[in-house]
C-alpha positions in Angstrom: 29.4 -2.6 -68.1 27.8 -5.2 -70.3 28.2 -8.8 -71.3 29.8 -9.9 -74.7 26.9 -10.2 -77.1 28.1 -13.2 -79.2 31.0 -15.6 -79.8 32.7 -13.2 -82.3 33.0 -10.6 -79.6 34.9 -13.0 -77.4 37.2 -14.0 -80.3 37.8 -10.4 -81.3 38.8 -9.6 -77.7 41.2 -12.6 -77.5 39.1 -14.4 -74.9 37.9 -17.9 -74.7 34.3 -18.2 -76.2 31.7 -19.6 -73.9 32.8 -17.9 -70.7 30.8 -14.9 -69.6 32.9 -11.8 -69.2 31.8 -8.3 -68.4 33.1 -5.5 -70.5 33.1 -1.9 -69.3 33.3 0.7 -72.0 34.1 4.2 -71.0 31.5 6.9 -71.1 31.8 9.2 -74.1 31.8 13.0 -73.9 28.3 12.9 -75.5 27.0 10.5 -72.9 28.5 12.6 -70.1 26.9 15.7 -71.4 23.6 13.9 -71.8 23.9 12.6 -68.3 24.5 16.1 -66.9 21.6 17.6 -68.8 19.4 14.6 -67.9 20.2 15.1 -64.2 19.4 18.7 -64.5 16.1 18.1 -66.2 14.9 15.0 -64.3 16.8 15.2 -61.0 17.3 11.7 -59.5 14.6 10.0 -61.6 17.2 7.6 -63.0 14.9 5.8 -65.5 14.2 9.2 -67.2 17.9 10.2 -67.0 18.9 6.9 -68.6 16.4 7.4 -71.4 17.9 10.8 -72.0 21.4 9.4 -72.1 20.1 6.8 -74.5 22.9 4.3 -74.4 23.1 3.2 -70.8 20.9 1.3 -68.3 19.3 2.9 -65.3 21.8 1.2 -63.0 24.8 2.3 -65.1 23.5 5.9 -65.2 22.9 6.0 -61.4 26.3 4.6 -60.6 28.1 7.0 -62.9 26.0 9.9 -61.5 27.1 9.2 -58.0 30.7 9.3 -59.0 29.9 12.6 -60.8 28.3 13.9 -57.6 31.5 13.1 -55.7 33.5 15.0 -58.2 31.2 18.0 -57.9 31.6 17.9 -54.1 35.4 17.8 -54.3 35.2 20.9 -56.6 32.9 22.7 -54.2 29.9 22.7 -56.6 27.4 21.0 -54.3 24.7 23.4 -55.7 24.7 21.5 -59.0 23.8 18.2 -57.2 20.0 17.6 -57.2 18.4 16.8 -53.8 17.1 13.3 -53.1 13.6 12.7 -54.4 12.4 12.0 -50.8 13.4 15.6 -49.9 10.8 16.8 -52.3 12.9 19.9 -53.2 13.6 19.1 -56.9 11.6 20.8 -59.6 12.0 21.0 -63.4 14.0 24.1 -64.5 12.6 26.9 -66.6 14.3 27.9 -69.8 16.3 30.7 -68.3 17.6 28.5 -65.4 18.6 25.8 -68.0 20.6 28.3 -70.0 22.3 29.6 -66.9 23.1 26.1 -65.7 24.5 25.1 -69.2 26.8 28.2 -69.0 28.0 27.3 -65.5 28.8 23.7 -66.4 30.5 24.7 -69.6 28.1 22.7 -71.8 26.7 25.7 -73.7 
């Protein structure tokens, strides 16, 4: 979610200028793919994952990722969820692991 940048944005959306309104734009398929790859590469280091996504803040990335983790749990794919950083089990994948993961997630 973000705030309208200027008065034209308010007018274009049919809203009264001067009042702050939050606007949530949906995640694109490219952002979702970059999120998944970023999580795989950086685990729960949200600042790095957000930089990999490139168009979302750390908070937006983290919030969306937790919804994504819930989806993976419902689908029985807990193995694709990185451990908490405090558990110290996460490590960067090697090239072969990345290729296998991309195949499993359908991103390749």
